[in-house]
OpenMM code with the backbone's topology and positions (N, CA, C; nanometers):
from openmm import Vec3, app, unit

residues = "UNK UNK UNK UNK UNK UNK UNK UNK UNK UNK UNK UNK UNK UNK UNK UNK UNK UNK UNK UNK UNK UNK UNK UNK UNK UNK UNK UNK UNK UNK UNK UNK UNK UNK UNK UNK UNK UNK UNK UNK UNK UNK UNK UNK UNK UNK UNK UNK UNK UNK UNK UNK UNK UNK UNK UNK UNK UNK UNK UNK UNK UNK UNK UNK UNK UNK UNK UNK UNK UNK UNK UNK UNK UNK UNK UNK UNK UNK UNK UNK UNK UNK UNK UNK UNK UNK UNK UNK UNK UNK UNK UNK UNK UNK UNK UNK UNK UNK UNK UNK UNK UNK UNK UNK UNK UNK UNK UNK UNK UNK UNK UNK UNK UNK UNK UNK UNK UNK UNK UNK UNK UNK UNK UNK UNK UNK UNK UNK UNK UNK UNK UNK".split()
positions = [
    Vec3(-21.5325, 2.8841, -17.4956),
    Vec3(-21.5534, 2.8000, -17.3606),
    Vec3(-21.7030, 2.6790, -17.3694),
    Vec3(-21.8212, 2.7805, -17.4249),
    Vec3(-21.9338, 2.6896, -17.4874),
    Vec3(-21.9029, 2.5637, -17.5657),
    Vec3(-21.7623, 2.5585, -17.6907),
    Vec3(-21.8037, 2.4615, -17.7572),
    Vec3(-21.6696, 2.3513, -17.6303),
    Vec3(-21.5706, 2.3939, -17.5706),
    Vec3(-21.5570, 2.3112, -17.4699),
    Vec3(-21.6506, 2.2071, -17.4072),
    Vec3(-21.7269, 2.2695, -17.3991),
    Vec3(-21.8724, 2.2069, -17.2496),
    Vec3(-21.9147, 2.1331, -17.3566),
    Vec3(-21.9764, 2.1390, -17.4849),
    Vec3(-22.0305, 2.0921, -17.5573),
    Vec3(-21.9435, 1.9377, -17.6327),
    Vec3(-21.8058, 2.0339, -17.6480),
    Vec3(-21.7587, 1.8652, -17.6985),
    Vec3(-21.7141, 1.7861, -17.5938),
    Vec3(-21.6667, 1.8439, -17.4366),
    Vec3(-21.6592, 1.7142, -17.3551),
    Vec3(-21.8011, 1.6508, -17.2814),
    Vec3(-21.9498, 1.7274, -17.3262),
    Vec3(-22.0374, 1.6413, -17.3277),
    Vec3(-22.0614, 1.5226, -17.4469),
    Vec3(-22.0287, 1.5747, -17.5119),
    Vec3(-22.0570, 1.5094, -17.7045),
    Vec3(-21.9588, 1.3912, -17.6989),
    Vec3(-21.8568, 1.3949, -17.5661),
    Vec3(-21.7130, 1.2870, -17.6249),
    Vec3(-21.7647, 1.1799, -17.4899),
    Vec3(-21.8571, 1.2415, -17.3543),
    Vec3(-21.8846, 1.1969, -17.2370),
    Vec3(-22.0402, 1.1157, -17.2967),
    Vec3(-22.0889, 1.1267, -17.4166),
    Vec3(-22.2494, 1.0491, -17.4370),
    Vec3(-22.1912, 0.9666, -17.5651),
    Vec3(-22.0480, 1.0032, -17.6583),
    Vec3(-21.9976, 0.8445, -17.7228),
    Vec3(-21.9237, 0.7840, -17.6473),
    Vec3(-21.8573, 0.7683, -17.5836),
    Vec3(-21.8483, 0.6887, -17.4566),
    Vec3(-21.9044, 0.6133, -17.3915),
    Vec3(-22.0153, 0.6817, -17.3208),
    Vec3(-22.1147, 0.5627, -17.2788),
    Vec3(-22.2000, 0.4937, -17.4029),
    Vec3(-22.2506, 0.5034, -17.4745),
    Vec3(-22.2978, 0.4847, -17.6001),
    Vec3(-22.1853, 0.3393, -17.6152),
    Vec3(-22.0748, 0.4085, -17.6406),
    Vec3(-21.9499, 0.2626, -17.6978),
    Vec3(-21.9830, 0.1878, -17.5432),
    Vec3(-21.9009, 0.2123, -17.4746),
    Vec3(-21.9390, 0.1082, -17.3019),
    Vec3(-22.0856, 0.0246, -17.3382),
    Vec3(-22.2255, 0.0669, -17.3156),
    Vec3(-22.3407, 0.0099, -17.3533),
    Vec3(-22.3169, -0.1021, -17.4640),
    Vec3(-22.2905, -0.0161, -17.6025),
    Vec3(-22.3019, -0.1574, -17.6838),
    Vec3(-22.1733, -0.2536, -17.6614),
    Vec3(-22.0908, -0.2345, -17.6079),
    Vec3(-21.9836, -0.3041, -17.5610),
    Vec3(-22.0388, -0.4106, -17.4721),
    Vec3(-22.0647, -0.3498, -17.3686),
    Vec3(-22.1507, -0.4661, -17.2634),
    Vec3(-22.2453, -0.5525, -17.3721),
    Vec3(-22.3473, -0.4690, -17.4100),
    Vec3(-22.4704, -0.5768, -17.5111),
    Vec3(-22.4134, -0.6895, -17.5431),
    Vec3(-22.3084, -0.6585, -17.6437),
    Vec3(-22.2422, -0.7404, -17.7459),
    Vec3(-22.1818, -0.8407, -17.6305),
    Vec3(-22.0667, -0.8083, -17.5406),
    Vec3(-22.0328, -0.8985, -17.4144),
    Vec3(-22.1176, -1.0133, -17.3815),
    Vec3(-22.2176, -0.9596, -17.3351),
    Vec3(-22.3563, -1.0257, -17.2592),
    Vec3(-22.4228, -1.1403, -17.3383),
    Vec3(-22.4362, -1.0607, -17.5059),
    Vec3(-22.5254, -1.1360, -17.6093),
    Vec3(-22.4307, -1.2029, -17.7411),
    Vec3(-22.3289, -1.1765, -17.7136),
    Vec3(-22.2885, -1.2450, -17.8436),
    Vec3(-22.1040, -1.3718, -17.7833),
    Vec3(-22.0676, -1.3186, -17.6703),
    Vec3(-21.9973, -1.4383, -17.6210),
    Vec3(-22.0089, -1.5430, -17.5381),
    Vec3(-21.9371, -1.6318, -17.5722),
    Vec3(-21.9850, -1.7254, -17.4746),
    Vec3(-22.0001, -1.6853, -17.3015),
    Vec3(-21.8557, -1.6041, -17.2636),
    Vec3(-21.8280, -1.6052, -17.1185),
    Vec3(-21.9632, -1.5019, -17.0798),
    Vec3(-22.0080, -1.4418, -17.1699),
    Vec3(-22.1041, -1.3468, -17.1594),
    Vec3(-22.2372, -1.4543, -17.1081),
    Vec3(-22.3011, -1.4766, -17.2095),
    Vec3(-22.4056, -1.5527, -17.1891),
    Vec3(-22.4092, -1.6992, -17.0966),
    Vec3(-22.2719, -1.6869, -17.0662),
    Vec3(-22.2289, -1.8098, -16.9316),
    Vec3(-22.2724, -1.7406, -16.7753),
    Vec3(-22.2012, -1.6300, -16.7965),
    Vec3(-22.2807, -1.5433, -16.6728),
    Vec3(-22.4290, -1.5509, -16.6640),
    Vec3(-22.4935, -1.4730, -16.7881),
    Vec3(-22.6495, -1.4582, -16.7567),
    Vec3(-22.6781, -1.6275, -16.7240),
    Vec3(-22.6407, -1.7219, -16.7819),
    Vec3(-22.7100, -1.8384, -16.7099),
    Vec3(-22.6668, -1.8882, -16.6293),
    Vec3(-22.5688, -1.8571, -16.5571),
    Vec3(-22.5667, -1.8677, -16.4009),
    Vec3(-22.6796, -1.8090, -16.3351),
    Vec3(-22.6436, -1.6626, -16.3617),
    Vec3(-22.7486, -1.5611, -16.2897),
    Vec3(-22.8498, -1.6091, -16.2751),
    Vec3(-22.9379, -1.6617, -16.3854),
    Vec3(-23.0489, -1.7103, -16.3880),
    Vec3(-23.1101, -1.8329, -16.3232),
    Vec3(-22.9882, -1.9534, -16.2963),
    Vec3(-22.9864, -2.0636, -16.2601),
    Vec3(-22.9787, -2.0471, -16.1067),
    Vec3(-22.9124, -1.9341, -16.0727),
    Vec3(-22.9186, -1.8922, -15.8946),
    Vec3(-23.0310, -1.8442, -15.8752),
    Vec3(-23.0988, -1.7774, -15.9460),
    Vec3(-23.2470, -1.7685, -15.9051),
    Vec3(-23.3411, -1.8489, -15.8799),
    Vec3(-23.3436, -1.9242, -15.9648),
    Vec3(-23.4193, -2.0291, -15.9856),
    Vec3(-23.4114, -2.1480, -15.8805),
    Vec3(-23.2658, -2.1894, -15.8213),
    Vec3(-23.1954, -2.2518, -15.7003),
    Vec3(-23.2550, -2.1516, -15.6055),
    Vec3(-23.2542, -2.0524, -15.5525),
    Vec3(-23.3314, -1.9759, -15.4427),
    Vec3(-23.4627, -1.9727, -15.4481),
    Vec3(-23.5748, -1.9770, -15.5614),
    Vec3(-23.6795, -2.0147, -15.5455),
    Vec3(-23.6989, -2.1328, -15.5055),
    Vec3(-23.6386, -2.2237, -15.5305),
    Vec3(-23.7006, -2.3444, -15.5563),
    Vec3(-23.6335, -2.3967, -15.4084),
    Vec3(-23.5549, -2.3621, -15.3812),
    Vec3(-23.5130, -2.4195, -15.2014),
    Vec3(-23.6282, -2.3461, -15.0862),
    Vec3(-23.6794, -2.2062, -15.1791),
    Vec3(-23.7497, -2.1337, -15.0468),
    Vec3(-23.8923, -2.2441, -15.0337),
    Vec3(-23.9452, -2.2997, -15.1834),
    Vec3(-24.0414, -2.3642, -15.1826),
    Vec3(-24.0219, -2.4950, -15.1037),
    Vec3(-23.8968, -2.5206, -15.1271),
    Vec3(-23.8813, -2.6758, -15.0465),
    Vec3(-23.9184, -2.6917, -14.9236),
    Vec3(-23.8183, -2.5735, -14.8361),
    Vec3(-23.8324, -2.5393, -14.7079),
    Vec3(-23.9640, -2.4937, -14.6834),
    Vec3(-24.0510, -2.4005, -14.7197),
    Vec3(-24.1870, -2.3896, -14.7371),
    Vec3(-24.2922, -2.5385, -14.7111),
    Vec3(-24.2835, -2.5909, -14.7736),
    Vec3(-24.3434, -2.7480, -14.8121),
    Vec3(-24.3110, -2.8310, -14.6797),
    Vec3(-24.1817, -2.8164, -14.6403),
    Vec3(-24.1111, -2.9007, -14.5395),
    Vec3(-24.1423, -2.8708, -14.4301),
    Vec3(-24.1508, -2.7457, -14.3594),
    Vec3(-24.2278, -2.7098, -14.2589),
    Vec3(-24.3916, -2.6828, -14.2573),
    Vec3(-24.4259, -2.7198, -14.3421),
    Vec3(-24.5836, -2.7180, -14.3536),
    Vec3(-24.6146, -2.8651, -14.3237),
    Vec3(-24.5487, -2.9140, -14.3656),
    Vec3(-24.5587, -3.0887, -14.3900),
    Vec3(-24.5483, -3.1726, -14.2235),
    Vec3(-24.4283, -3.0866, -14.2123),
    Vec3(-24.4353, -3.0897, -14.0249),
    Vec3(-24.5386, -3.0857, -13.9844),
    Vec3(-24.5606, -2.9508, -13.9729),
    Vec3(-24.6450, -2.8708, -13.8483),
    Vec3(-24.7659, -2.9696, -13.8840),
    Vec3(-24.8101, -3.0149, -13.9910),
    Vec3(-24.9368, -3.1147, -14.0126),
    Vec3(-24.9561, -3.2577, -13.9795),
    Vec3(-24.8197, -3.2875, -13.9680),
    Vec3(-24.7964, -3.4190, -13.9215),
    Vec3(-24.8043, -3.3857, -13.7206),
    Vec3(-24.7262, -3.3195, -13.6646),
    Vec3(-24.7145, -3.2853, -13.5614),
    Vec3(-24.8902, -3.2616, -13.5038),
    Vec3(-24.9528, -3.1571, -13.5786),
    Vec3(-25.0861, -3.1845, -13.5726),
    Vec3(-25.2029, -3.2686, -13.5694),
    Vec3(-25.1461, -3.3728, -13.6430),
    Vec3(-25.2336, -3.4891, -13.6414),
    Vec3(-25.1906, -3.5859, -13.5417),
    Vec3(-25.0532, -3.5857, -13.4809),
    Vec3(-25.0511, -3.6388, -13.3333),
    Vec3(-25.0980, -3.6065, -13.2556),
    Vec3(-25.0624, -3.4924, -13.2685),
    Vec3(-25.1663, -3.4040, -13.1188),
    Vec3(-25.3205, -3.4262, -13.1127),
    Vec3(-25.3807, -3.3952, -13.2634),
    Vec3(-25.5416, -3.4776, -13.2176),
    Vec3(-25.5486, -3.5799, -13.1710),
    Vec3(-25.4643, -3.6670, -13.2411),
    Vec3(-25.5121, -3.8439, -13.2104),
    Vec3(-25.4919, -3.8619, -13.0901),
    Vec3(-25.3401, -3.8547, -13.0183),
    Vec3(-25.3489, -3.8319, -12.8497),
    Vec3(-25.4411, -3.7590, -12.7478),
    Vec3(-25.4955, -3.6313, -12.8568),
    Vec3(-25.6360, -3.5854, -12.7588),
    Vec3(-25.7479, -3.6454, -12.7629),
    Vec3(-25.7695, -3.6940, -12.8703),
    Vec3(-25.8820, -3.8046, -12.8644),
    Vec3(-25.8896, -3.9528, -12.7893),
    Vec3(-25.7393, -3.9846, -12.7804),
    Vec3(-25.7278, -4.0780, -12.6805),
    Vec3(-25.7722, -4.0363, -12.5478),
    Vec3(-25.7316, -3.9218, -12.5025),
    Vec3(-25.7095, -3.8280, -12.3910),
    Vec3(-25.8545, -3.8390, -12.3113),
    Vec3(-25.9396, -3.7557, -12.4469),
    Vec3(-26.0643, -3.7156, -12.4156),
    Vec3(-26.1777, -3.8687, -12.4377),
    Vec3(-26.1447, -3.9794, -12.4382),
    Vec3(-26.2048, -4.0592, -12.4714),
    Vec3(-26.1877, -4.2031, -12.3323),
    Vec3(-26.0964, -4.1848, -12.2686),
    Vec3(-26.0681, -4.3054, -12.1571),
    Vec3(-26.0167, -4.2041, -12.0216),
    Vec3(-26.0159, -4.0753, -12.0389),
    Vec3(-26.0134, -3.9898, -11.8743),
    Vec3(-26.0622, -4.0320, -11.8087),
    Vec3(-26.1887, -4.0810, -11.8243),
    Vec3(-26.2868, -4.0955, -11.6808),
    Vec3(-26.3665, -4.2378, -11.7244),
    Vec3(-26.2541, -4.3010, -11.7490),
    Vec3(-26.2945, -4.4298, -11.7365),
    Vec3(-26.3160, -4.5296, -11.6084),
    Vec3(-26.3957, -4.6161, -11.6259),
    Vec3(-26.3611, -4.6499, -11.4507),
    Vec3(-26.2697, -4.8129, -11.4623),
    Vec3(-26.1502, -4.7805, -11.5636),
    Vec3(-26.0689, -4.9173, -11.5772),
    Vec3(-25.9790, -4.8412, -11.5862),
    Vec3(-25.8900, -4.8674, -11.4921),
    Vec3(-25.7826, -4.7798, -11.4330),
    Vec3(-25.6536, -4.8430, -11.5444),
    Vec3(-25.6515, -4.9030, -11.5977),
    Vec3(-25.5562, -4.9540, -11.7651),
    Vec3(-25.5816, -4.7853, -11.8376),
    Vec3(-25.7116, -4.8096, -11.8353),
    Vec3(-25.7865, -4.6927, -11.9565),
    Vec3(-25.7450, -4.5773, -11.8915),
    Vec3(-25.7493, -4.5174, -11.8246),
    Vec3(-25.7326, -4.4156, -11.7324),
    Vec3(-25.5918, -4.3904, -11.7718),
    Vec3(-25.4766, -4.5135, -11.7510),
    Vec3(-25.3400, -4.4813, -11.7632),
    Vec3(-25.2622, -4.4236, -11.9331),
    Vec3(-25.4183, -4.5301, -12.0523),
    Vec3(-25.4009, -4.4828, -12.1244),
    Vec3(-25.3889, -4.3394, -12.1902),
    Vec3(-25.5076, -4.2965, -12.1180),
    Vec3(-25.5588, -4.1147, -12.1404),
    Vec3(-25.3768, -4.0916, -12.0649),
    Vec3(-25.3518, -4.0889, -11.9423),
    Vec3(-25.2576, -4.0234, -11.8803),
    Vec3(-25.1502, -3.9781, -11.9905),
    Vec3(-25.1114, -4.1382, -12.0470),
    Vec3(-25.0164, -4.1060, -12.1209),
    Vec3(-25.0373, -4.0505, -12.2846),
    Vec3(-25.1525, -4.0263, -12.2989),
    Vec3(-25.1734, -3.9274, -12.4327),
    Vec3(-25.1827, -3.8235, -12.3599),
    Vec3(-25.2287, -3.7988, -12.2877),
    Vec3(-25.1827, -3.6260, -12.2484),
    Vec3(-25.0607, -3.6121, -12.2376),
    Vec3(-24.9803, -3.6977, -12.2055),
    Vec3(-24.8128, -3.6369, -12.1631),
    Vec3(-24.7823, -3.6209, -12.3341),
    Vec3(-24.8363, -3.7053, -12.3837),
    Vec3(-24.7666, -3.7460, -12.5449),
    Vec3(-24.8109, -3.5791, -12.6091),
    Vec3(-24.9026, -3.5980, -12.5958),
    Vec3(-25.0148, -3.4658, -12.6684),
    Vec3(-24.9338, -3.3559, -12.6315),
    Vec3(-24.9461, -3.3178, -12.4855),
    Vec3(-24.8352, -3.1880, -12.4343),
    Vec3(-24.7146, -3.1726, -12.4888),
    Vec3(-24.6342, -3.2998, -12.5157),
    Vec3(-24.5068, -3.2908, -12.5118),
    Vec3(-24.4968, -3.2546, -12.6992),
    Vec3(-24.6016, -3.2745, -12.7471),
    Vec3(-24.6220, -3.2525, -12.9005),
    Vec3(-24.6686, -3.1084, -12.8917),
    Vec3(-24.7623, -3.0587, -12.8425),
    Vec3(-24.7943, -2.8953, -12.8766),
    Vec3(-24.6395, -2.8485, -12.8158),
    Vec3(-24.5844, -2.8971, -12.7310),
    Vec3(-24.4223, -2.8078, -12.6598),
    Vec3(-24.3220, -2.8167, -12.7760),
    Vec3(-24.3348, -2.8975, -12.8411),
    Vec3(-24.2164, -2.9192, -12.9785),
    Vec3(-24.2988, -2.8273, -13.0878),
    Vec3(-24.4260, -2.8468, -13.1258),
    Vec3(-24.4740, -2.7817, -13.2288),
    Vec3(-24.4693, -2.6609, -13.2055),
    Vec3(-24.5228, -2.5956, -13.0904),
    Vec3(-24.4626, -2.4553, -13.0472),
    Vec3(-24.3562, -2.3819, -13.0791),
    Vec3(-24.2739, -2.4788, -13.0324),
    Vec3(-24.1063, -2.4238, -13.0436),
    Vec3(-24.1146, -2.3790, -13.2032),
    Vec3(-24.1126, -2.5366, -13.2663),
    Vec3(-24.1146, -2.5441, -13.4056),
    Vec3(-24.1424, -2.4252, -13.5223),
    Vec3(-24.3020, -2.4078, -13.4487),
    Vec3(-24.3584, -2.2692, -13.5385),
    Vec3(-24.2653, -2.1576, -13.5481),
    Vec3(-24.2421, -2.1300, -13.3921),
    Vec3(-24.1994, -1.9971, -13.3282),
    Vec3(-24.0683, -1.9592, -13.4630),
    Vec3(-24.0061, -2.1155, -13.4348),
    Vec3(-23.8430, -2.0825, -13.5069),
    Vec3(-23.8829, -2.0380, -13.6434),
    Vec3(-23.9886, -2.1466, -13.7259),
    Vec3(-24.0127, -2.1473, -13.8496),
    Vec3(-24.0772, -2.0585, -13.8587),
    Vec3(-24.1007, -1.9705, -13.8410),
    Vec3(-24.2472, -1.9000, -13.8753),
    Vec3(-24.2625, -1.7967, -13.9823),
    Vec3(-24.0700, -1.7433, -14.0393),
    Vec3(-24.0464, -1.6841, -14.1330),
    Vec3(-24.0484, -1.7045, -14.2591),
    Vec3(-24.1080, -1.8839, -14.2753),
    Vec3(-24.1070, -1.9063, -14.4136),
    Vec3(-24.2519, -1.8660, -14.4718),
    Vec3(-24.3798, -1.8498, -14.3874),
    Vec3(-24.4732, -1.7933, -14.4834),
    Vec3(-24.5050, -1.6953, -14.4910),
    Vec3(-24.4333, -1.5620, -14.4404),
    Vec3(-24.4033, -1.4209, -14.4260),
    Vec3(-24.5601, -1.3765, -14.4009),
    Vec3(-24.6006, -1.4051, -14.2832),
    Vec3(-24.7338, -1.3814, -14.2529),
    Vec3(-24.8270, -1.4271, -14.3112),
    Vec3(-24.8537, -1.5089, -14.3793),
    Vec3(-24.9412, -1.5944, -14.5074),
    Vec3(-24.9776, -1.7324, -14.4451),
    Vec3(-24.9814, -1.7946, -14.3440),
    Vec3(-24.9570, -1.9054, -14.2643),
    Vec3(-25.1175, -1.9769, -14.3091),
    Vec3(-25.0913, -2.0866, -14.3679),
    Vec3(-25.1900, -2.1762, -14.5028),
    Vec3(-25.3232, -2.1821, -14.3244),
    Vec3(-25.4141, -2.1807, -14.3811),
    Vec3(-25.5575, -2.2153, -14.2888),
    Vec3(-25.5810, -2.3339, -14.2199),
    Vec3(-25.4733, -2.4363, -14.2372),
    Vec3(-25.4887, -2.5811, -14.1655),
    Vec3(-25.3773, -2.5702, -14.0712),
    Vec3(-25.3043, -2.4451, -14.0623),
    Vec3(-25.2014, -2.4910, -13.9576),
    Vec3(-25.2134, -2.3508, -13.8252),
    Vec3(-25.2002, -2.4124, -13.7329),
    Vec3(-25.2301, -2.3048, -13.6617),
    Vec3(-25.1054, -2.2442, -13.5832),
    Vec3(-25.1132, -2.1320, -13.5605),
    Vec3(-24.9687, -2.0931, -13.4891),
    Vec3(-24.9395, -2.1509, -13.3949),
    Vec3(-25.0327, -2.1748, -13.2778),
    Vec3(-24.9966, -2.2591, -13.1254),
    Vec3(-25.0695, -2.3618, -13.0982),
    Vec3(-25.0088, -2.4729, -13.0771),
    Vec3(-25.1099, -2.6027, -12.9821),
    Vec3(-25.1687, -2.5451, -12.8560),
    Vec3(-25.2618, -2.5701, -12.8163),
    Vec3(-25.2922, -2.5320, -12.6866),
    Vec3(-25.2525, -2.6884, -12.5698),
    Vec3(-25.2043, -2.6720, -12.4540),
    Vec3(-25.1811, -2.7372, -12.3872),
    Vec3(-25.3230, -2.8167, -12.2835),
    Vec3(-25.2864, -2.9657, -12.2921),
    Vec3(-25.4539, -3.0357, -12.2091),
    Vec3(-25.3608, -3.0012, -12.0609),
    Vec3(-25.4307, -2.9298, -12.0156),
    Vec3(-25.4464, -2.9486, -11.8256),
    Vec3(-25.5836, -3.0540, -11.7740),
] * unit.nanometer
topology = app.Topology()
chain = topology.addChain("A")
for resn in residues:
    res = topology.addResidue(resn, chain)
    for name in ("N", "CA", "C"):
        topology.addAtom(name, app.Element.getBySymbol(name[0]), res)
């Protein structure tokens, strides 16, 4: 009985060894095996590059919207109390544009926040406040 168990275990060990060597030879010495490894590595590289490109695009878009918002806010602050009616009109238009940008920005950040994995760059705000 003990010889049978030992024989079975040795046979399983030999079979596993043969399978491991066969897999090693397939992936290391055959063109098909090497191509599988190359394709796998390329797919990993593509995923990494895609994630980086997405993050860069989101950050660039956020920075552009922040700059637009700040520009309109400055125009509003400059002309809101002007004695000239036309300049107050500029201030009102700038306020409307700034609030539209803030709304768009807040929704954009909400939809794309996943790209930062809770590691938001210091120059990116999670929310722009509306001008009241």
